Backbone bond lengths (Angstrom), bond angles and torsions (degrees), N, CA, C in turn:
res aa  C-N    CA-C-N  psi(-1)  N-CA   C-N-CA  omega(-1)  CA-C   N-CA-C  phi
1 M - - - 1.464 - - 1.522 111.10 -
2 K 1.387 115.86 -41.66 1.467 119.96 179.06 1.522 110.56 -58.27
3 L 1.346 116.11 -41.76 1.465 120.91 -178.68 1.528 110.65 -60.94
4 I 1.359 116.36 -43.54 1.470 120.64 -179.40 1.519 110.44 -64.34
5 V 1.363 115.24 -43.93 1.459 118.87 179.54 1.513 111.37 -61.41
6 N 1.345 115.73 -44.20 1.471 119.50 -179.93 1.524 111.46 -63.90
7 L 1.339 115.76 -38.56 1.467 119.53 178.12 1.526 110.75 -63.66
8 M 1.360 115.80 -43.07 1.461 119.79 179.41 1.513 111.08 -63.25
9 R 1.343 115.73 -40.60 1.467 118.74 177.28 1.518 111.29 -62.93
10 G 1.356 114.71 -38.75 1.466 118.95 179.90 1.520 111.88 -64.81
11 V 1.360 115.60 -41.48 1.466 119.90 178.10 1.515 110.74 -63.66
12 A 1.346 116.80 -45.17 1.466 120.93 179.07 1.511 111.27 -61.15
13 L 1.359 115.87 -42.62 1.464 119.30 179.49 1.516 110.90 -64.28
14 A 1.346 116.33 -41.11 1.472 119.49 179.10 1.518 110.90 -63.26
15 A 1.343 115.80 -39.07 1.474 119.71 178.87 1.513 110.70 -63.72
16 V 1.326 116.01 -44.19 1.460 119.77 179.16 1.511 111.23 -62.54
17 L 1.345 114.81 -44.42 1.469 118.65 179.17 1.513 111.06 -63.28
18 G 1.349 114.49 -38.88 1.462 117.80 179.16 1.503 111.62 -64.10
19 L 1.337 116.90 -42.27 1.462 120.74 179.42 1.508 111.35 -66.40
20 S 1.324 116.06 -40.43 1.463 118.73 -178.87 1.509 111.34 -71.46
21 G 1.345 115.78 -23.72 1.458 118.73 179.97 1.508 113.14 -79.78
22 A 1.363 117.83 -25.20 1.463 120.99 -176.41 1.516 112.84 -61.46
23 P 1.348 118.35 -49.60 1.461 118.15 177.65 1.510 112.70 -62.05
24 A 1.345 115.72 -34.36 1.466 118.59 179.75 1.519 110.55 -62.95
25 R 1.352 114.82 -42.46 1.468 118.16 179.10 1.528 110.57 -64.72
26 A 1.332 116.39 -39.96 1.469 119.76 178.44 1.520 110.90 -64.15
27 D 1.339 116.07 -40.91 1.468 120.25 178.73 1.516 111.07 -64.44
28 D 1.356 115.71 -40.26 1.464 119.47 178.05 1.523 110.70 -62.35
29 A 1.347 115.65 -42.77 1.465 119.80 179.82 1.520 110.28 -61.81
30 A 1.340 116.92 -40.49 1.463 120.74 179.79 1.515 111.31 -68.92
31 A 1.341 116.83 -38.50 1.465 120.52 -179.22 1.520 111.10 -63.64
32 N 1.333 116.64 -35.09 1.470 121.19 -178.27 1.528 112.95 -93.62
33 Y 1.327 116.58 -0.67 1.467 120.68 -175.64 1.530 111.05 -80.17
34 P 1.353 117.41 134.94 1.461 127.70 -5.91 1.524 110.61 -93.65
35 D 1.309 116.72 144.26 1.462 120.68 176.50 1.528 111.94 -120.54
36 K 1.345 115.12 16.34 1.467 121.06 174.53 1.527 107.81 -158.33
37 P 1.327 118.72 170.60 1.470 121.15 -177.54 1.528 112.89 -60.13
38 I 1.346 115.08 148.84 1.459 123.32 177.91 1.527 108.83 -109.52
39 R 1.336 116.19 137.93 1.468 121.30 173.28 1.516 108.35 -98.83
40 L 1.324 116.12 126.54 1.460 121.43 176.81 1.521 107.47 -116.82
41 I 1.322 116.45 106.72 1.464 121.77 -175.34 1.524 110.49 -83.63
42 A 1.341 115.62 128.18 1.459 122.61 170.77 1.526 105.98 -109.42
43 P 1.335 118.11 104.24 1.469 120.14 -171.44 1.523 115.20 -80.07
44 F 1.331 115.94 27.02 1.463 121.83 175.76 1.523 108.84 -137.53
45 A 1.310 116.58 171.00 1.457 121.63 -174.50 1.536 111.63 -69.26
46 P 1.339 116.85 157.89 1.468 120.51 175.19 1.526 110.79 -57.74
47 G 1.336 115.82 142.43 1.458 120.83 179.22 1.507 113.66 101.26
48 A 1.326 117.54 -23.13 1.462 120.99 176.99 1.529 108.77 -72.10
49 L 1.342 116.52 161.46 1.459 120.24 -179.57 1.528 111.05 -60.56
50 T 1.323 117.12 -34.19 1.464 120.80 177.09 1.525 110.14 -56.90
51 D 1.306 115.72 -45.83 1.461 121.75 179.23 1.532 110.86 -65.89
52 T 1.328 117.03 -42.19 1.471 121.39 179.05 1.518 111.28 -59.66
53 L 1.326 116.60 -47.54 1.463 121.30 179.90 1.526 111.14 -63.52
54 A 1.328 115.97 -44.13 1.467 119.81 -179.43 1.524 111.07 -60.37
55 R 1.322 117.31 -41.79 1.468 120.18 -177.26 1.529 111.99 -73.76
56 L 1.326 117.63 -35.99 1.464 119.64 175.24 1.533 110.48 -61.57
57 I 1.320 115.85 -45.62 1.459 120.87 -179.91 1.528 110.74 -67.89
58 G 1.330 115.95 -47.34 1.458 120.36 -177.33 1.514 113.50 -60.77
59 N 1.321 117.19 -44.09 1.468 120.47 -178.98 1.522 111.74 -63.57
60 K 1.322 116.63 -44.17 1.466 120.86 -179.70 1.532 111.03 -67.74
61 M 1.316 115.86 -41.77 1.457 120.73 -178.18 1.529 111.21 -64.17
62 S 1.338 116.32 -38.13 1.467 120.42 178.03 1.528 111.30 -59.52
63 V 1.330 115.39 -42.08 1.467 120.44 -179.81 1.532 110.55 -69.49
64 D 1.331 116.34 -45.72 1.468 120.78 -176.02 1.521 112.23 -64.99
65 W 1.323 116.51 -41.88 1.455 120.42 -172.35 1.523 114.05 -101.01
66 G 1.313 117.14 -6.89 1.455 119.55 177.19 1.514 113.92 68.62
67 Q 1.320 116.98 21.11 1.466 122.56 176.35 1.521 108.71 -128.55
68 P 1.323 117.58 139.47 1.470 119.04 178.66 1.531 111.56 -61.63
69 V 1.322 115.81 136.51 1.466 121.62 170.76 1.525 105.95 -114.87
70 V 1.312 115.83 108.29 1.458 122.14 -174.00 1.521 109.49 -94.12
71 V 1.337 116.89 116.01 1.464 121.46 177.36 1.526 108.52 -86.28
72 E 1.330 115.71 123.13 1.462 121.51 -179.73 1.525 109.37 -114.57
73 N 1.307 116.74 122.68 1.466 121.33 174.32 1.522 108.39 -85.55
74 R 1.328 115.93 118.32 1.467 121.57 178.18 1.530 108.52 -126.61
75 P 1.353 117.77 70.33 1.463 119.74 -177.18 1.515 112.46 -74.36
76 G 1.332 114.51 163.30 1.456 120.54 174.64 1.513 112.32 129.46
77 A 1.339 115.22 147.13 1.470 122.95 176.49 1.519 111.63 54.50
78 A 1.348 116.05 43.97 1.467 122.33 177.87 1.528 112.32 55.30
79 G 1.327 115.83 36.22 1.456 120.91 177.14 1.512 114.71 95.73
80 A 1.331 117.40 -9.81 1.463 120.80 -173.82 1.524 113.19 -68.62
81 I 1.338 117.55 -32.52 1.463 119.87 -177.13 1.523 110.83 -64.54
82 G 1.324 116.39 -50.73 1.461 119.56 -179.74 1.519 112.39 -68.37
83 T 1.324 116.90 -37.71 1.460 120.67 -179.04 1.522 110.69 -66.31
84 A 1.336 117.27 -35.59 1.466 121.27 178.57 1.529 111.38 -63.45
85 V 1.332 116.93 -32.18 1.474 120.42 177.27 1.524 109.79 -57.75
86 V 1.329 115.89 -42.34 1.460 120.71 -178.14 1.527 111.17 -74.27
87 A 1.322 116.91 -38.05 1.464 120.22 178.49 1.516 111.53 -58.29
88 N 1.335 117.09 -31.18 1.460 122.12 -176.70 1.527 113.62 -100.53
89 A 1.332 117.10 5.66 1.463 121.14 -178.09 1.527 110.81 -84.81
90 P 1.335 117.82 159.69 1.465 120.37 175.96 1.532 110.59 -60.42
91 P 1.328 117.90 140.45 1.471 121.38 -177.55 1.522 112.50 -83.25
92 D 1.329 115.68 63.08 1.460 119.64 -175.16 1.524 113.79 -120.70
93 G 1.359 117.10 4.67 1.453 120.33 178.02 1.512 114.55 86.95
94 Y 1.329 117.27 4.23 1.461 119.81 -177.09 1.527 112.80 -102.82
95 T 1.321 117.68 1.98 1.463 122.05 172.22 1.515 107.79 -135.59
96 L 1.340 116.39 117.20 1.462 122.93 -176.01 1.522 109.25 -128.07
97 V 1.333 116.22 165.34 1.463 120.05 178.41 1.519 110.06 -139.59
98 V 1.342 115.36 141.76 1.459 121.71 171.00 1.523 106.75 -95.17
99 I 1.329 116.64 116.04 1.461 120.75 -177.88 1.527 110.66 -106.40
100 T 1.320 114.86 165.71 1.464 121.77 174.21 1.530 108.47 -117.79
101 S 1.319 116.57 178.33 1.464 120.75 177.95 1.525 112.18 -62.14
102 G 1.332 116.74 -18.20 1.461 119.81 174.47 1.520 112.76 -58.65
103 H 1.329 115.99 -21.96 1.467 121.51 179.49 1.522 111.65 -57.89
104 V 1.338 116.80 -35.35 1.467 120.03 -179.75 1.526 112.22 -101.71
105 I 1.329 117.37 -10.57 1.470 121.50 179.42 1.526 110.94 -88.26
106 N 1.336 116.63 -45.48 1.466 121.00 -174.05 1.522 114.96 -55.57
107 P 1.343 119.67 -37.10 1.470 118.64 -179.83 1.530 114.10 -62.15
108 N 1.330 117.85 -14.91 1.458 120.69 176.77 1.527 112.33 -76.27
109 F 1.332 116.10 -14.72 1.460 120.21 -176.59 1.526 113.57 -115.13
110 T 1.318 116.88 -24.19 1.461 119.31 -176.97 1.515 110.45 -152.98
111 Q 1.325 116.52 156.16 1.459 120.53 178.69 1.528 109.61 -76.73
112 M 1.310 116.77 128.41 1.453 121.68 -178.02 1.526 110.35 -95.13
113 P 1.340 117.80 155.42 1.476 120.56 179.20 1.524 112.62 -80.81
114 Y 1.315 117.13 19.25 1.461 122.82 179.47 1.522 108.10 -162.20
115 D 1.331 116.40 164.76 1.456 121.10 173.04 1.526 107.75 -91.36
116 P 1.335 118.71 124.91 1.465 120.28 -174.54 1.526 114.29 -61.60
117 V 1.323 117.54 -19.96 1.470 120.74 177.90 1.524 111.21 -106.97
118 K 1.329 117.27 -53.96 1.460 121.00 -171.85 1.529 113.94 -69.92
119 S 1.335 117.08 -24.01 1.469 119.97 -177.26 1.524 113.06 -84.19
120 F 1.341 117.24 -1.92 1.461 119.88 -172.81 1.521 111.90 -138.62
121 E 1.333 114.04 164.35 1.466 122.03 171.19 1.525 107.67 -119.49
122 P 1.327 118.61 134.49 1.466 120.93 179.70 1.521 112.04 -73.13
123 I 1.325 115.49 148.62 1.466 120.89 174.22 1.522 110.21 -119.70
124 I 1.360 116.73 -60.01 1.468 118.01 -177.86 1.529 110.87 -162.92
125 L 1.311 115.59 146.98 1.477 122.64 172.11 1.525 107.42 -87.57
126 L 1.326 116.27 123.56 1.467 120.37 -175.32 1.527 112.80 -86.08
127 T 1.320 116.84 -53.70 1.462 118.95 -175.97 1.520 111.07 -158.78
128 E 1.326 115.84 155.32 1.462 123.35 174.69 1.526 107.67 -124.11
129 I 1.324 116.20 127.74 1.460 120.78 -173.90 1.529 110.64 -127.75
130 P 1.330 117.49 127.04 1.469 119.61 179.22 1.522 112.21 -76.10
131 N 1.312 114.44 159.23 1.462 121.39 167.70 1.525 108.18 -92.44
132 L 1.311 115.99 163.17 1.460 119.51 175.61 1.521 110.94 -130.91
133 V 1.315 115.22 142.88 1.466 122.04 172.15 1.522 106.28 -85.98
134 A 1.321 116.37 123.12 1.464 120.29 -175.41 1.522 111.11 -131.02
135 V 1.337 115.48 153.71 1.468 121.52 177.23 1.523 108.95 -133.74
136 H 1.316 115.00 160.27 1.468 120.07 171.89 1.537 107.64 -70.48
137 P 1.335 118.97 144.77 1.473 121.27 -177.96 1.522 115.08 -56.07
138 S 1.331 116.91 -20.68 1.467 119.46 179.50 1.531 112.50 -76.06
139 V 1.324 117.29 -15.88 1.467 120.58 179.81 1.531 108.35 -73.34
140 P 1.322 118.00 126.01 1.474 121.34 -171.61 1.531 114.42 -81.18
141 V 1.334 116.50 54.91 1.469 120.29 176.54 1.521 109.26 -138.20
142 K 1.334 115.53 147.51 1.465 120.67 176.28 1.525 112.70 -128.54
143 T 1.328 116.55 -11.74 1.461 120.66 178.72 1.526 109.41 -124.27
144 L 1.326 115.24 164.26 1.459 119.36 -179.63 1.523 111.84 -67.72
145 D 1.318 117.02 -37.13 1.464 119.54 177.71 1.529 111.30 -62.39
146 E 1.321 116.06 -40.53 1.471 119.88 176.93 1.525 110.44 -64.38
147 Y 1.311 115.64 -39.60 1.470 121.02 178.80 1.530 110.36 -61.84
148 V 1.330 116.17 -46.77 1.466 120.94 -179.03 1.527 110.85 -61.25
149 K 1.315 117.02 -44.66 1.469 120.57 179.80 1.527 111.43 -62.55
150 L 1.332 116.34 -42.19 1.460 120.88 -179.48 1.523 111.55 -64.63
151 V 1.314 116.17 -47.15 1.468 119.90 -177.07 1.526 111.11 -70.06
152 K 1.320 117.15 -36.05 1.464 119.64 176.36 1.531 111.44 -61.25
153 A 1.320 115.56 -38.88 1.471 120.28 -178.08 1.524 111.90 -76.54
154 N 1.348 116.37 -26.82 1.472 119.76 -174.82 1.529 110.87 -138.58
155 P 1.322 119.35 59.45 1.467 120.79 -173.88 1.530 114.50 -59.98
156 K 1.343 116.65 -36.17 1.464 119.33 -178.08 1.531 112.50 -70.65
157 D 1.325 116.78 -21.11 1.464 120.10 -179.15 1.527 112.75 -85.98
158 Y 1.327 117.43 -9.32 1.470 119.62 -173.67 1.534 113.44 -131.78
159 P 1.341 116.99 57.38 1.459 118.07 170.43 1.534 108.56 -63.72
160 Y 1.311 117.00 151.58 1.463 119.32 -176.92 1.533 110.47 -114.14
161 A 1.317 115.80 149.22 1.463 122.58 -179.41 1.525 110.77 -103.27
162 T 1.342 116.33 148.01 1.463 121.83 169.62 1.525 108.92 -141.58
163 S 1.321 115.26 178.25 1.465 121.07 -178.68 1.519 113.09 -73.77
164 G 1.339 117.16 -9.60 1.459 118.61 178.18 1.519 112.65 156.29
165 A 1.327 115.48 152.87 1.462 120.94 179.97 1.520 110.75 -65.45
166 G 1.333 115.89 138.48 1.452 120.93 177.03 1.513 114.93 85.09
167 G 1.329 117.01 -3.15 1.460 120.24 178.77 1.517 111.38 -85.10
168 S 1.325 116.17 172.43 1.463 121.18 -178.57 1.526 111.95 -59.64
169 S 1.339 117.22 -40.88 1.466 120.37 -179.78 1.531 111.14 -61.97
170 H 1.324 115.63 -44.94 1.463 121.03 179.85 1.530 110.83 -62.54
171 I 1.333 116.16 -48.97 1.465 119.68 -176.74 1.526 110.87 -66.59
172 T 1.339 116.74 -39.34 1.466 120.04 179.36 1.527 110.44 -63.15
173 M 1.333 116.81 -41.88 1.464 119.81 179.69 1.528 110.73 -66.86
174 E 1.333 117.20 -38.38 1.458 119.79 177.84 1.533 110.61 -67.21
175 W 1.308 116.23 -34.96 1.471 121.27 175.29 1.532 110.23 -62.76
176 F 1.334 114.74 -47.14 1.468 119.93 177.78 1.523 110.99 -61.95
177 K 1.329 117.13 -43.86 1.462 121.17 178.24 1.525 111.51 -59.28
178 N 1.324 116.50 -40.05 1.456 121.13 179.76 1.529 111.05 -64.19
179 V 1.337 115.82 -41.20 1.470 120.54 178.96 1.527 110.80 -69.89
180 A 1.350 116.18 -42.06 1.469 120.80 -175.96 1.526 113.30 -85.45
181 K 1.329 116.22 -5.63 1.476 121.66 179.92 1.532 111.04 63.71
182 L 1.316 115.81 47.82 1.465 121.46 177.86 1.525 110.04 -100.67
183 D 1.328 115.81 160.86 1.464 119.86 -176.73 1.525 111.80 -138.53
184 N 1.331 117.75 30.46 1.465 119.08 177.16 1.521 110.44 -82.56
185 A 1.327 116.01 148.64 1.464 122.41 -173.23 1.527 111.91 -78.77
186 H 1.321 114.72 160.66 1.458 122.27 177.80 1.524 110.01 -99.71
187 V 1.340 116.44 136.06 1.468 122.59 173.88 1.528 106.92 -116.23
188 S 1.313 115.80 114.30 1.464 121.29 -175.52 1.525 111.24 -89.91
189 Y 1.328 115.88 126.80 1.465 121.50 176.95 1.530 110.01 -107.93
190 K 1.310 116.54 163.16 1.467 121.15 176.46 1.522 109.65 -91.40
191 G 1.325 115.69 61.55 1.455 120.54 178.85 1.516 111.89 125.90
192 G 1.334 115.33 146.56 1.453 120.91 -178.03 1.509 114.30 -67.23
193 S 1.329 116.87 -32.97 1.465 120.12 -179.92 1.516 111.59 -63.23
194 L 1.341 116.46 -40.09 1.468 120.39 178.93 1.528 110.61 -66.05
195 A 1.335 116.35 -40.25 1.468 120.31 -179.17 1.521 111.35 -64.53
196 I 1.326 116.68 -47.15 1.464 119.97 -176.55 1.527 110.90 -71.71
197 S 1.325 116.54 -30.27 1.465 120.57 176.50 1.529 110.89 -65.72
198 D 1.339 116.10 -43.24 1.472 120.07 177.46 1.525 111.03 -66.34
199 L 1.329 116.78 -34.26 1.463 120.31 176.88 1.524 110.18 -64.43
200 S 1.312 117.24 -45.54 1.469 120.88 -178.39 1.522 111.40 -65.10
201 A 1.336 116.12 -29.71 1.467 120.79 179.54 1.523 112.10 -83.07
202 G 1.336 117.42 -7.07 1.457 120.63 178.56 1.513 114.55 84.80
203 H 1.351 116.88 8.57 1.465 119.23 179.18 1.523 111.66 -72.74
204 I 1.319 116.09 -22.60 1.454 122.47 173.69 1.522 106.65 -139.98
205 K 1.306 118.70 151.55 1.474 120.87 -169.55 1.527 115.07 -96.53
206 T 1.329 117.16 -18.79 1.463 118.57 -178.44 1.527 110.15 -148.96
207 A 1.331 116.34 155.13 1.464 120.66 -176.65 1.522 110.00 -158.19
208 M 1.327 114.76 162.12 1.466 120.52 167.13 1.518 106.37 -120.68
209 S 1.334 115.10 130.67 1.455 121.66 -174.26 1.521 109.39 -142.41
210 T 1.322 117.02 156.76 1.468 118.59 171.99 1.526 108.61 -67.33
211 V 1.313 116.24 154.05 1.464 120.36 -179.91 1.538 112.31 -60.43
212 P 1.357 120.02 -46.23 1.469 118.48 179.12 1.526 113.90 -58.42
213 T 1.342 116.59 -36.08 1.468 120.19 179.44 1.521 111.09 -72.79
214 G 1.334 116.98 -41.64 1.455 120.43 -175.23 1.510 115.33 -86.03
215 F 1.349 117.59 -23.21 1.465 120.39 -172.38 1.527 114.20 -55.90
216 P 1.342 120.21 -46.48 1.471 118.76 -179.18 1.531 112.57 -58.02
217 Y 1.323 116.88 -34.57 1.467 121.13 -179.73 1.533 110.73 -74.73
218 V 1.325 116.03 -36.84 1.468 119.93 176.77 1.523 109.69 -68.43
219 D 1.315 115.88 -43.97 1.469 121.69 -177.56 1.526 112.07 -62.26
220 S 1.337 116.80 -33.43 1.465 121.08 -178.79 1.526 112.84 -89.42
221 G 1.346 116.87 -3.88 1.464 120.25 178.37 1.514 114.41 85.81
222 R 1.328 117.28 4.96 1.462 119.61 -179.12 1.524 112.08 -79.47
223 V 1.335 116.04 -17.22 1.464 122.93 -179.97 1.520 107.74 -140.20
224 R 1.330 117.73 145.70 1.466 121.01 177.31 1.529 109.40 -108.64
225 A 1.320 116.92 125.03 1.460 121.93 176.95 1.525 109.56 -86.86
226 I 1.337 116.56 133.90 1.467 122.26 -177.58 1.532 111.12 -104.72
227 A 1.339 116.08 -36.02 1.468 119.80 -178.29 1.523 109.30 -163.76
228 V 1.338 115.94 158.13 1.470 121.61 173.30 1.525 108.45 -117.97
229 S 1.341 115.96 158.13 1.466 119.96 -170.39 1.530 114.45 -95.74
230 S 1.322 118.35 -1.45 1.460 121.06 -177.12 1.521 112.40 -79.27
231 K 1.328 115.95 171.76 1.462 121.38 177.78 1.522 110.65 -69.18
232 K 1.333 116.03 -38.81 1.461 121.63 178.33 1.525 109.32 -115.53
233 R 1.307 116.91 160.78 1.464 120.91 177.79 1.528 111.05 -63.99
234 S 1.319 114.98 151.31 1.463 120.13 178.71 1.527 110.12 -72.52
235 P 1.334 118.69 136.25 1.468 120.96 178.09 1.527 113.53 -59.02
236 V 1.346 116.76 -29.09 1.465 118.86 -179.19 1.532 112.33 -88.80
237 L 1.349 116.02 -10.14 1.470 120.75 177.40 1.530 109.01 -132.49
238 P 1.325 117.44 61.06 1.475 120.67 -172.77 1.527 114.31 -65.73
239 D 1.326 117.68 -18.80 1.462 120.45 -179.08 1.532 112.88 -91.21
240 V 1.320 116.39 -3.08 1.468 120.27 -178.41 1.530 109.12 -97.93
241 P 1.339 118.08 118.67 1.469 120.76 -177.31 1.521 112.54 -70.45
242 T 1.322 115.30 163.00 1.458 120.22 175.12 1.525 109.88 -83.33
243 L 1.316 116.21 162.27 1.465 120.67 174.72 1.523 110.26 -59.37
244 E 1.334 115.37 -41.20 1.459 119.78 -176.36 1.529 111.61 -65.80
245 E 1.336 117.47 -45.61 1.466 118.53 -179.20 1.523 111.49 -71.39
246 S 1.327 116.69 -16.37 1.462 120.39 175.61 1.525 112.36 -85.07
247 G 1.329 115.79 0.44 1.462 119.55 175.14 1.516 115.33 104.43
248 Y 1.341 117.39 9.12 1.462 121.23 -178.39 1.530 108.60 -122.73
249 P 1.330 118.65 108.79 1.465 121.78 -173.23 1.529 113.77 -73.55
250 V 1.303 114.82 68.93 1.463 122.51 178.30 1.525 107.65 -124.57
251 V 1.312 116.71 116.96 1.465 121.46 179.70 1.521 108.53 -130.97
252 S 1.316 116.54 118.28 1.462 119.92 178.64 1.519 109.73 -154.54
253 V 1.319 114.53 155.45 1.459 121.12 174.88 1.525 108.52 -139.53
254 E 1.305 115.72 153.80 1.453 119.87 164.34 1.512 106.05 -88.31
255 W 1.325 117.39 144.49 1.457 119.25 -177.36 1.519 111.27 -140.00
256 W 1.324 113.48 160.73 1.457 122.29 -179.14 1.525 108.51 -130.56
257 G 1.327 116.78 143.68 1.460 120.69 178.87 1.519 110.69 -154.64
258 V 1.321 115.94 176.29 1.471 121.95 -178.89 1.520 109.12 -119.15
259 L 1.339 115.54 133.85 1.460 122.71 178.21 1.525 110.23 -125.05
260 A 1.334 114.60 157.49 1.464 122.83 172.79 1.528 107.98 -123.64
261 P 1.329 118.54 165.26 1.465 119.86 177.51 1.533 112.01 -62.78
262 A 1.315 116.30 151.34 1.467 121.22 177.10 1.520 109.68 -56.62
263 G 1.323 115.74 136.96 1.459 120.38 179.34 1.512 114.33 96.20
264 T 1.338 117.71 -6.13 1.466 120.12 177.52 1.529 108.81 -63.48
265 P 1.330 118.87 127.97 1.468 121.16 -175.28 1.525 113.15 -56.04
266 L 1.321 114.79 142.09 1.460 120.68 -179.51 1.521 111.69 -59.71
267 A 1.327 117.27 -38.86 1.468 120.47 -178.04 1.527 111.31 -61.04
268 I 1.318 117.31 -37.58 1.467 121.16 177.45 1.515 110.40 -69.69
269 R 1.334 116.68 -41.45 1.465 120.46 179.83 1.524 111.61 -66.30
270 E 1.311 117.03 -35.09 1.465 120.26 176.28 1.526 110.97 -65.49
271 K 1.330 115.56 -37.19 1.463 119.97 177.44 1.531 110.35 -65.14
272 L 1.332 116.15 -41.59 1.463 121.33 178.43 1.524 110.78 -67.45
273 N 1.319 117.54 -41.58 1.459 121.45 179.38 1.529 110.72 -58.34
274 A 1.331 116.26 -46.35 1.469 120.37 -178.74 1.521 111.39 -66.61
275 E 1.334 117.17 -40.10 1.463 120.47 -178.28 1.522 111.28 -68.65
276 I 1.334 117.29 -43.52 1.462 120.17 -179.61 1.529 110.62 -66.57
277 A 1.326 117.16 -38.56 1.464 120.38 177.30 1.526 110.63 -62.36
278 R 1.323 116.21 -40.96 1.470 119.85 178.77 1.531 110.47 -63.43
279 I 1.343 116.18 -42.22 1.466 120.77 179.63 1.524 111.09 -63.52
280 M 1.330 116.31 -47.84 1.462 120.93 -175.12 1.524 112.92 -68.32
281 T 1.338 117.22 -20.42 1.466 120.13 178.39 1.527 112.63 -102.21
282 S 1.329 116.96 6.07 1.469 119.55 175.73 1.526 108.54 -70.22
283 P 1.323 118.80 142.95 1.475 121.85 -172.71 1.523 114.30 -55.13
284 D 1.333 118.01 -41.71 1.465 119.09 -176.41 1.526 112.04 -69.38
285 V 1.335 117.12 -37.54 1.464 120.41 177.92 1.523 110.07 -69.63
286 E 1.325 117.18 -43.66 1.465 120.75 177.42 1.522 111.58 -57.44
287 Q 1.329 115.94 -41.25 1.464 120.02 -179.20 1.524 111.37 -66.07
288 K 1.337 116.68 -44.60 1.464 120.42 179.83 1.528 111.31 -61.05
289 L 1.327 115.99 -42.80 1.460 119.77 -177.17 1.527 112.21 -73.74
290 S 1.326 116.75 -36.82 1.464 119.44 -178.37 1.521 111.89 -63.99
291 Q 1.326 116.74 -26.93 1.463 120.76 179.97 1.526 112.15 -66.47
292 I 1.334 116.61 -21.35 1.469 119.93 178.83 1.533 111.41 -113.98
293 G 1.335 116.18 15.92 1.456 119.94 175.39 1.510 114.81 77.85
294 V 1.338 116.82 27.52 1.458 121.28 179.60 1.523 109.45 -111.88
295 A 1.330 116.67 131.23 1.466 121.96 177.68 1.528 109.14 -127.95
296 F 1.317 116.36 145.00 1.456 122.14 -179.40 1.530 110.37 -71.71
297 T 1.340 116.59 135.09 1.461 121.38 176.48 1.524 110.79 -95.02
298 G 1.328 116.62 -57.00 1.457 120.98 176.32 1.520 113.58 72.02
299 G 1.341 115.02 -157.86 1.457 121.48 -177.05 1.508 111.40 113.16
300 S 1.312 115.54 178.33 1.462 121.19 -176.48 1.520 111.55 -81.98
301 I 1.321 114.70 169.77 1.462 121.36 175.34 1.530 109.90 -61.20
302 A 1.319 116.89 -44.14 1.465 120.94 -179.22 1.520 111.59 -63.17
303 Q 1.324 116.80 -39.01 1.468 120.30 179.13 1.527 111.07 -65.25
304 F 1.321 117.15 -40.37 1.461 120.29 178.87 1.525 110.34 -67.36
305 D 1.318 116.92 -39.44 1.459 121.54 177.67 1.530 110.56 -58.34
306 E 1.314 116.48 -48.01 1.472 121.47 179.19 1.522 110.91 -64.71
307 F 1.338 116.78 -39.57 1.461 122.03 179.99 1.524 110.82 -59.95
308 V 1.327 117.08 -47.74 1.469 121.43 -178.68 1.524 110.46 -60.89
309 K 1.319 117.05 -44.35 1.463 120.49 -179.53 1.530 111.25 -65.22
310 D 1.330 116.90 -40.48 1.470 120.58 177.53 1.527 111.41 -64.24
311 E 1.341 116.44 -40.25 1.462 120.84 179.34 1.526 111.59 -64.51
312 M 1.323 117.09 -37.27 1.466 120.29 177.67 1.522 110.47 -60.31
313 V 1.323 116.38 -45.27 1.465 121.25 -179.57 1.528 110.48 -65.61
314 K 1.338 116.40 -45.01 1.464 120.58 -177.42 1.521 111.97 -61.55
315 W 1.326 117.11 -50.05 1.461 119.76 -175.50 1.526 111.90 -67.95
316 A 1.332 116.97 -34.72 1.464 119.35 176.38 1.526 110.05 -61.95
317 R 1.338 116.47 -41.13 1.464 121.03 179.06 1.526 110.98 -65.97
318 V 1.336 117.25 -47.21 1.470 121.61 -177.95 1.518 110.77 -61.99
319 I 1.322 116.97 -44.83 1.468 121.03 -178.21 1.526 110.72 -62.54
320 K 1.319 115.88 -38.29 1.467 119.80 179.14 1.525 110.68 -70.66
321 E 1.352 117.58 -47.32 1.465 121.14 -176.66 1.519 112.31 -65.79
322 A 1.351 116.58 -38.75 1.469 120.32 -178.99 1.523 112.43 -88.21
323 N 1.354 116.03 -3.20 1.461 121.47 178.91 1.536 111.50 54.89
324 V 1.342 115.44 49.26 1.465 121.29 -176.43 1.527 109.24 -78.41
325 K 1.326 115.97 133.86 1.459 122.62 177.15 1.527 108.91 -112.47
326 N 1.304 116.15 138.89 1.467 120.64 179.11 1.529 109.71 -86.13
327 E 1.353 114.03 72.06 1.471 118.64 -177.29 1.525 109.94 -154.24
């Protein structure tokens, strides 16, 4: 009996020691992090804002930490291909991904190879960017009410363009259409730049675009902005009212953030959160981003976690209420 009791005590002691050792190992890993190269996945093609943000962060982080940060473009399947790489990576902080709001929108239209919440750990919210309702200068409207009246009277003459079906711009416009009782058709483009370029050329009369994509065209007079979709007016378009202040309760933004694989230690994520926040608020990065209408949002890991979960609920509701189809 004594032998059994002693064995049980030994097992219990080993379990306690093992449990007490786990946090120590995690703390050691965080203290030495990073001690090898980091992969930062940009799940879209080079030139997109996702890629721009990843490279700004990666270049600065490499200098600050003395370890290479390799930005890998893994486009395809609306970001799912590159994001899946991170979902399946070791949870050690050495494989990260820059995601967009599509991360919580896409699961409403197709089955993803990962769970958008459970497969990842949040690090930081990078930026929130409004969409804008825009028209070609030949369209005889300057306010949203005028736009609504015109499109209601002539829906077939005013199909609208976006960067693609199922994206934030498309869903936001369908949400607005549902509220305003409009019935104009959607024209899906392979990217926001193509849509806004066709709008400026007069090939299509109206569009919804992100502010960074549309701003150069608005600023040069090639496109007229009617409203933005954010809660507050855009700093680069201070004279353009929001949808909400124009009488249409539609508030949405496209956003970008950084995630790590599920199980990545909190201490490592806190280190990444602080470093990315420092980079995004450095004067040279702020200046580069402000020129295209991008501002850093930031916040804690917990705040980003709550934000992602809230966005999942919101977009699922909007897509259902507006009966949005990914086509």
